[in-house]
Residue frames as qw, qx, qy, qz and C-alpha x, y, z in Angstrom:
[[0.462, 0.095, -0.744, 0.473, -17.63, 2.92, -15.61],
 [0.486, -0.687, -0.540, 0.006, -19.46, 2.76, -12.30],
 [0.056, -0.855, 0.163, -0.489, -19.08, 6.01, -10.28],
 [0.638, -0.010, -0.583, 0.503, -16.44, 5.70, -7.57],
 [0.388, -0.830, -0.206, -0.344, -17.83, 7.09, -4.33],
 [0.546, 0.169, -0.463, 0.678, -15.38, 8.70, -1.90],
 [0.432, -0.870, -0.222, -0.088, -15.81, 10.11, 1.60],
 [0.471, 0.476, -0.333, 0.663, -13.11, 12.47, 2.86],
 [0.610, -0.751, -0.254, 0.014, -12.42, 12.87, 6.59],
 [0.550, 0.158, -0.245, 0.782, -9.98, 15.44, 7.96],
 [0.265, -0.746, -0.470, 0.391, -10.36, 18.07, 10.67],
 [0.176, -0.447, 0.167, 0.861, -8.86, 20.82, 8.50],
 [0.532, 0.681, 0.418, -0.280, -11.51, 22.28, 6.17],
 [0.251, 0.814, -0.352, -0.387, -8.97, 23.97, 3.89],
 [0.190, -0.361, 0.887, 0.219, -7.13, 20.71, 3.39],
 [0.506, 0.354, 0.778, -0.122, -10.38, 18.91, 2.54],
 [0.445, 0.805, 0.112, -0.377, -11.15, 21.59, -0.03],
 [0.081, 0.692, -0.626, -0.350, -7.76, 21.13, -1.65],
 [0.303, -0.092, 0.944, 0.096, -8.14, 17.35, -1.86],
 [0.514, 0.570, 0.576, -0.284, -11.69, 17.70, -3.20],
 [0.347, 0.809, -0.190, -0.435, -10.42, 20.00, -5.95],
 [0.067, -0.475, 0.831, 0.282, -7.69, 17.53, -6.99],
 [0.352, 0.134, 0.926, -0.027, -10.15, 14.65, -7.17],
 [0.467, 0.669, 0.457, -0.354, -13.04, 16.45, -8.83],
 [0.228, 0.732, -0.401, -0.501, -10.74, 17.77, -11.56],
 [0.017, 0.280, -0.927, -0.249, -10.13, 14.11, -12.43],
 [0.594, -0.114, -0.509, -0.612, -13.82, 13.26, -12.47],
 [0.383, -0.155, -0.858, 0.306, -13.84, 11.52, -9.09],
 [0.402, -0.619, -0.298, -0.606, -16.77, 12.15, -6.79],
 [0.136, 0.056, -0.718, 0.680, -16.63, 13.03, -3.09],
 [0.372, -0.520, -0.659, -0.396, -20.07, 12.16, -1.77],
 [0.537, -0.811, -0.209, -0.103, -19.50, 13.44, 1.78],
 [0.349, 0.531, -0.480, 0.604, -16.97, 15.06, 4.10],
 [0.708, -0.627, -0.324, 0.018, -16.35, 14.66, 7.82],
 [0.059, 0.827, -0.357, 0.430, -14.30, 16.63, 10.34],
 [0.312, -0.481, 0.747, -0.335, -13.81, 13.78, 12.85],
 [0.077, 0.094, -0.988, -0.095, -14.21, 10.05, 13.27],
 [0.280, 0.376, 0.754, -0.461, -17.72, 10.13, 14.72],
 [0.452, 0.602, 0.008, -0.658, -19.02, 12.29, 11.91],
 [0.230, 0.393, -0.789, -0.413, -17.34, 9.96, 9.42],
 [0.075, 0.112, 0.987, -0.092, -19.18, 6.93, 10.80],
 [0.361, 0.542, 0.492, -0.577, -22.48, 8.84, 10.69],
 [0.373, 0.576, -0.357, -0.634, -21.82, 9.77, 7.04],
 [0.116, 0.212, -0.939, -0.244, -21.18, 6.11, 6.21],
 [0.291, 0.319, 0.828, -0.359, -24.56, 5.16, 7.65],
 [0.440, 0.690, 0.257, -0.514, -26.19, 7.49, 5.12],
 [0.512, 0.753, -0.314, -0.267, -23.77, 7.26, 2.21],
 [0.921, -0.113, 0.320, 0.192, -22.23, 3.92, 1.30],
 [0.132, 0.882, -0.385, -0.236, -18.76, 4.58, -0.02],
 [0.913, 0.324, -0.199, 0.146, -16.23, 2.70, -2.14],
 [0.629, 0.202, -0.327, 0.676, -13.31, 4.51, -0.53],
 [0.386, -0.909, -0.154, 0.036, -12.76, 6.48, 2.65],
 [0.537, 0.450, -0.256, 0.666, -9.79, 8.86, 2.75],
 [0.526, -0.821, -0.176, -0.133, -9.03, 9.81, 6.33],
 [0.146, 0.709, -0.512, 0.463, -6.42, 11.35, 8.57],
 [0.600, -0.129, -0.719, 0.326, -5.00, 9.60, 11.63],
 [0.198, -0.213, -0.478, 0.829, -5.11, 12.62, 13.95],
 [0.253, -0.484, -0.421, -0.724, -8.72, 13.75, 14.26],
 [0.267, -0.251, 0.504, -0.782, -10.73, 14.96, 17.27],
 [0.765, -0.095, 0.175, -0.612, -13.32, 12.86, 19.13],
 [0.936, 0.002, 0.352, -0.002, -12.50, 9.58, 17.36],
 [0.195, -0.627, 0.594, 0.465, -9.02, 9.05, 15.93],
 [0.581, 0.467, -0.443, -0.498, -8.57, 7.76, 12.40],
 [0.206, 0.246, -0.947, 0.012, -7.21, 4.35, 13.37],
 [0.279, 0.183, 0.800, -0.498, -10.18, 3.66, 15.63],
 [0.576, 0.475, 0.081, -0.661, -12.61, 4.89, 12.97],
 [0.448, 0.440, -0.687, -0.366, -10.95, 2.68, 10.38],
 [0.035, -0.073, 0.977, -0.196, -11.30, -0.40, 12.59],
 [0.447, 0.375, 0.573, -0.576, -15.03, 0.26, 12.86],
 [0.529, 0.541, -0.269, -0.596, -15.30, 0.80, 9.11],
 [0.306, 0.335, -0.868, -0.199, -13.57, -2.49, 8.28],
 [0.151, 0.098, 0.919, -0.351, -15.81, -4.31, 10.78],
 [0.418, 0.508, 0.501, -0.562, -19.11, -2.74, 9.71],
 [0.616, 0.725, -0.015, -0.308, -18.44, -2.01, 6.02],
 [0.712, -0.318, 0.520, 0.348, -15.82, -4.57, 4.93],
 [0.647, 0.519, 0.420, 0.368, -16.22, -3.74, 1.23],
 [0.078, 0.994, 0.003, 0.071, -15.23, -0.10, 1.81],
 [0.751, 0.232, -0.192, 0.587, -11.54, 0.56, 1.16],
 [0.393, -0.893, -0.075, 0.204, -9.57, 2.77, 3.55],
 [0.622, 0.471, -0.089, 0.620, -6.78, 5.12, 2.50],
 [0.472, -0.732, -0.192, 0.452, -4.95, 6.94, 5.28],
 [0.411, 0.691, 0.046, 0.594, -3.78, 10.41, 4.28],
 [0.615, -0.760, -0.145, 0.154, -1.60, 11.67, 7.10],
 [0.163, 0.880, -0.390, 0.216, 1.46, 13.64, 8.12],
 [0.672, -0.554, 0.476, -0.124, 2.61, 10.81, 10.43],
 [0.550, 0.534, -0.635, -0.093, 5.58, 8.73, 9.29],
 [0.437, -0.455, 0.701, -0.331, 5.66, 6.54, 12.40],
 [0.301, 0.186, -0.908, -0.223, 6.21, 2.86, 11.67],
 [0.123, 0.190, 0.887, -0.403, 3.77, 1.78, 14.37],
 [0.480, 0.460, 0.199, -0.721, 0.98, 3.77, 12.67],
 [0.482, 0.408, -0.604, -0.486, 1.81, 2.16, 9.33],
 [0.118, 0.088, -0.985, 0.095, 1.90, -1.27, 10.98],
 [0.307, 0.317, 0.688, -0.576, -1.51, -0.75, 12.59],
 [0.511, 0.486, -0.105, -0.702, -2.98, 0.52, 9.32],
 [0.412, 0.321, -0.787, -0.328, -1.74, -2.51, 7.39],
 [0.002, -0.009, -0.963, 0.271, -2.79, -4.98, 10.08],
 [0.394, 0.393, 0.551, -0.622, -6.37, -3.68, 10.06],
 [0.531, 0.415, 0.700, 0.237, -6.58, -4.09, 6.29],
 [0.152, 0.817, -0.001, -0.556, -6.08, -0.53, 5.06],
 [0.781, 0.512, 0.288, 0.212, -5.64, -0.33, 1.31],
 [0.512, 0.611, -0.043, 0.601, -3.28, 2.62, 1.43],
 [0.512, -0.717, -0.156, 0.445, -1.09, 4.85, 3.56],
 [0.479, 0.616, 0.162, 0.604, -0.17, 8.16, 1.91],
 [0.392, -0.398, -0.249, 0.791, 1.78, 11.01, 3.46],
 [0.188, 0.886, 0.334, -0.260, 0.21, 14.44, 3.07],
 [0.156, -0.702, 0.387, 0.578, 3.47, 15.76, 1.68],
 [0.217, -0.086, 0.836, 0.496, 2.98, 13.36, -1.25],
 [0.418, 0.531, 0.646, -0.356, -0.71, 14.06, -1.76],
 [0.361, 0.728, -0.113, -0.572, -0.36, 16.46, -4.70],
 [0.264, 0.534, -0.714, -0.367, 1.82, 14.08, -6.72],
 [0.089, 0.140, -0.986, 0.006, 0.71, 10.65, -5.51],
 [0.486, 0.139, 0.553, -0.662, -2.96, 10.78, -4.48],
 [0.737, 0.384, -0.144, -0.537, -4.39, 9.89, -7.89],
 [0.452, 0.377, -0.807, -0.034, -1.84, 7.07, -8.27],
 [0.151, -0.104, 0.851, -0.491, -2.80, 5.73, -4.85],
 [0.634, 0.255, 0.343, -0.644, -6.51, 5.74, -5.71],
 [0.666, 0.439, -0.461, -0.389, -5.86, 4.10, -9.08],
 [0.288, 0.292, -0.902, 0.135, -3.91, 1.26, -7.46],
 [0.324, 0.037, 0.737, -0.592, -6.53, 0.78, -4.77],
 [0.701, 0.342, 0.045, -0.624, -9.27, 0.60, -7.41],
 [0.633, 0.410, -0.626, -0.196, -7.22, -2.13, -9.11],
 [0.923, -0.323, -0.180, -0.106, -7.18, -4.13, -5.88],
 [0.675, 0.266, -0.392, 0.566, -3.61, -3.27, -4.94],
 [0.509, -0.753, -0.247, 0.334, -2.14, -1.70, -1.82],
 [0.401, 0.730, -0.055, 0.551, -0.41, 1.70, -1.91],
 [0.600, -0.667, -0.145, 0.418, 2.20, 3.09, 0.48],
 [0.128, 0.971, -0.168, -0.108, 4.09, 6.38, 0.06],
 [0.790, 0.463, -0.308, 0.257, 7.44, 5.70, -1.66],
 [0.073, 0.670, -0.525, 0.519, 9.43, 7.25, 1.21],
 [0.670, -0.381, 0.466, -0.435, 7.98, 4.57, 3.52],
 [0.836, 0.285, -0.432, -0.184, 9.17, 1.63, 1.42],
 [0.301, 0.363, -0.788, 0.394, 11.83, 0.64, 3.98],
 [0.407, -0.144, 0.583, -0.689, 9.28, 0.63, 6.79],
 [0.839, 0.166, -0.046, -0.516, 6.88, -1.41, 4.64],
 [0.660, 0.357, -0.660, 0.036, 9.59, -3.95, 3.88],
 [0.022, 0.284, -0.782, 0.555, 10.32, -4.32, 7.61],
 [0.626, -0.019, 0.363, -0.690, 6.63, -4.83, 8.39],
 [0.857, 0.256, -0.302, -0.330, 6.30, -7.53, 5.74],
 [0.463, 0.361, -0.764, 0.266, 9.39, -9.24, 7.11],
 [0.268, -0.213, 0.661, -0.667, 7.90, -9.13, 10.61],
 [0.785, 0.101, 0.145, -0.593, 4.70, -10.76, 9.33],
 [0.871, 0.331, -0.342, -0.119, 6.57, -13.42, 7.39],
 [0.500, -0.619, 0.597, -0.097, 8.42, -15.20, 10.19],
 [0.706, 0.032, 0.685, 0.176, 8.15, -18.32, 8.04],
 [0.009, 0.370, -0.515, -0.773, 9.40, -17.69, 4.52],
 [0.696, 0.401, 0.361, -0.475, 6.40, -17.97, 2.16],
 [0.472, 0.630, -0.484, -0.381, 8.58, -18.78, -0.84],
 [0.996, 0.059, 0.065, -0.005, 9.22, -22.23, -2.27],
 [0.685, -0.403, 0.363, 0.487, 12.85, -23.46, -2.61],
 [0.541, 0.393, 0.454, 0.589, 12.81, -22.68, -6.35],
 [0.020, 0.933, 0.233, 0.274, 11.41, -19.19, -5.71],
 [0.518, -0.804, 0.156, 0.248, 14.13, -18.55, -3.12],
 [0.694, -0.078, 0.430, 0.572, 16.73, -19.67, -5.64],
 [0.357, 0.642, 0.405, 0.544, 15.38, -17.31, -8.28],
 [0.236, -0.963, -0.120, -0.057, 15.09, -14.48, -5.78],
 [0.640, -0.569, 0.255, 0.449, 18.74, -14.94, -4.87],
 [0.579, 0.188, 0.465, 0.643, 19.79, -14.83, -8.53],
 [0.117, 0.850, 0.346, 0.379, 17.68, -11.72, -9.15],
 [0.424, -0.898, -0.003, 0.117, 19.16, -10.06, -6.08],
 [0.663, -0.354, 0.360, 0.552, 22.64, -10.84, -7.38],
 [0.148, 0.657, -0.246, -0.697, 21.84, -8.88, -10.51],
 [0.295, 0.021, 0.875, 0.383, 21.15, -11.78, -12.85],
 [0.432, 0.186, -0.237, -0.850, 18.83, -11.10, -15.77],
 [0.847, 0.128, 0.286, -0.430, 15.94, -13.34, -16.78],
 [0.774, 0.517, -0.357, -0.081, 18.09, -14.71, -19.62],
 [0.106, 0.543, -0.768, 0.323, 20.92, -15.45, -17.19],
 [0.570, -0.163, 0.638, -0.492, 18.52, -17.40, -14.96],
 [0.879, 0.341, -0.030, -0.333, 17.20, -19.34, -17.96],
 [0.604, 0.548, -0.570, 0.099, 20.75, -20.45, -18.79],
 [0.073, -0.458, 0.758, -0.459, 21.74, -21.22, -15.20],
 [0.546, -0.035, 0.667, -0.505, 18.66, -23.23, -14.25],
 [0.025, 0.018, -0.887, -0.461, 17.80, -24.63, -17.67],
 [0.220, 0.570, 0.729, -0.308, 14.20, -23.45, -17.51],
 [0.293, 0.609, 0.497, 0.544, 12.10, -21.39, -19.93],
 [0.087, 0.201, -0.091, 0.972, 11.80, -17.61, -19.84],
 [0.524, -0.460, -0.352, -0.624, 8.07, -18.06, -19.15],
 [0.752, -0.391, -0.500, 0.179, 8.85, -20.14, -16.06],
 [0.427, -0.024, -0.289, 0.857, 11.24, -17.47, -14.78],
 [0.180, -0.317, -0.112, -0.924, 8.62, -14.76, -15.27],
 [0.667, -0.463, -0.469, -0.347, 5.98, -16.88, -13.55],
 [0.684, -0.307, -0.468, 0.468, 8.22, -17.47, -10.54],
 [0.238, 0.098, -0.142, 0.956, 9.11, -13.78, -10.41],
 [0.391, -0.420, -0.273, -0.772, 5.43, -12.80, -10.51],
 [0.740, -0.438, -0.508, -0.047, 4.68, -15.30, -7.73],
 [0.552, -0.128, -0.384, 0.729, 7.50, -13.89, -5.59],
 [0.016, -0.220, 0.002, -0.975, 6.22, -10.34, -6.02],
 [0.567, -0.437, -0.399, -0.574, 2.64, -11.43, -5.26],
 [0.743, -0.364, -0.529, 0.188, 3.52, -13.45, -2.16],
 [0.492, -0.205, -0.303, 0.790, 5.74, -10.74, -0.70],
 [0.053, 0.899, 0.429, -0.074, 3.41, -7.93, -1.83],
 [0.342, -0.536, 0.225, 0.738, 6.32, -5.98, -3.32],
 [0.557, 0.787, 0.224, -0.141, 6.16, -3.85, -6.45],
 [0.303, 0.883, -0.360, 0.000, 9.83, -3.01, -7.05],
 [0.830, 0.227, -0.408, 0.306, 13.18, -4.77, -7.33],
 [0.059, 0.580, -0.464, 0.667, 14.52, -2.45, -4.64],
 [0.678, -0.398, 0.304, -0.539, 12.19, -3.98, -2.07],
 [0.985, 0.072, -0.153, -0.046, 12.99, -7.49, -3.27],
 [0.562, 0.476, -0.476, 0.482, 16.70, -6.79, -2.83],
 [0.254, -0.530, 0.462, -0.664, 16.16, -5.50, 0.72],
 [0.895, -0.208, 0.108, -0.378, 14.10, -8.58, 1.51],
 [0.909, 0.250, -0.296, 0.155, 16.79, -10.92, 0.12],
 [0.297, 0.536, -0.519, 0.595, 19.53, -9.17, 2.13],
 [0.462, -0.452, 0.403, -0.648, 17.56, -9.19, 5.38],
 [0.959, -0.079, 0.053, -0.266, 16.72, -12.87, 4.90],
 [0.505, -0.575, 0.615, 0.189, 20.41, -13.63, 4.37],
 [0.860, 0.409, 0.300, 0.052, 20.09, -14.90, 0.80],
 [0.623, 0.573, -0.002, 0.533, 22.71, -12.46, -0.47],
 [0.495, -0.320, -0.237, 0.772, 25.25, -10.01, 0.93],
 [0.066, 0.876, 0.262, -0.399, 24.82, -6.23, 1.03],
 [0.191, -0.522, 0.480, 0.678, 27.57, -5.75, -1.56],
 [0.482, 0.439, 0.738, 0.171, 25.14, -5.80, -4.49],
 [0.138, 0.239, 0.372, 0.887, 24.29, -3.61, -7.47],
 [0.196, 0.353, 0.459, -0.792, 21.68, -0.97, -6.68],
 [0.129, 0.468, 0.773, 0.408, 18.28, -0.82, -8.33],
 [0.106, -0.054, 0.043, -0.992, 16.24, 2.27, -8.94]]
């Protein structure tokens, strides 16, 4: 497999060392480090990277500003924010500029490798504890419902706790059609879990809040 080149930017040297250790133990390669946004951009001029992992709060040039420049100048380079900030406006800005991931530092030890794996697969990763905020942001972006009438119907049935077999019987369609619609719903809404689909359905008014919970 082609080597995956990573640049790590954070103003705390000890933290960078800890992240480097986690990644190198898994065979991933950090080709450069930076302590602020300006140094990060200089490193990118010399070392083309597949992924940049960066903090939001850095001296000289903040992470969000550095990321905007990265996406403009090096559009193929993925950006993963690794930060202590839970603020929804930071997450919103990161998503709007095309960041591939937003991971809280408190989750780094358990979730960093998962985040990188998903990003390498072309997916977006957000810390699990920010799933509510992510759902809200997607709802804000989707003022016009992207789903077809049939997809909305299936989403409602799923949100009501109906199984795929139940939907087959109710709508008189094949199990393959149900799965295809479900996959399309997840893709269009950029959700990975039933929990987020349920929240979306409730907020859109398809179903009431008195529903079975999903883990």
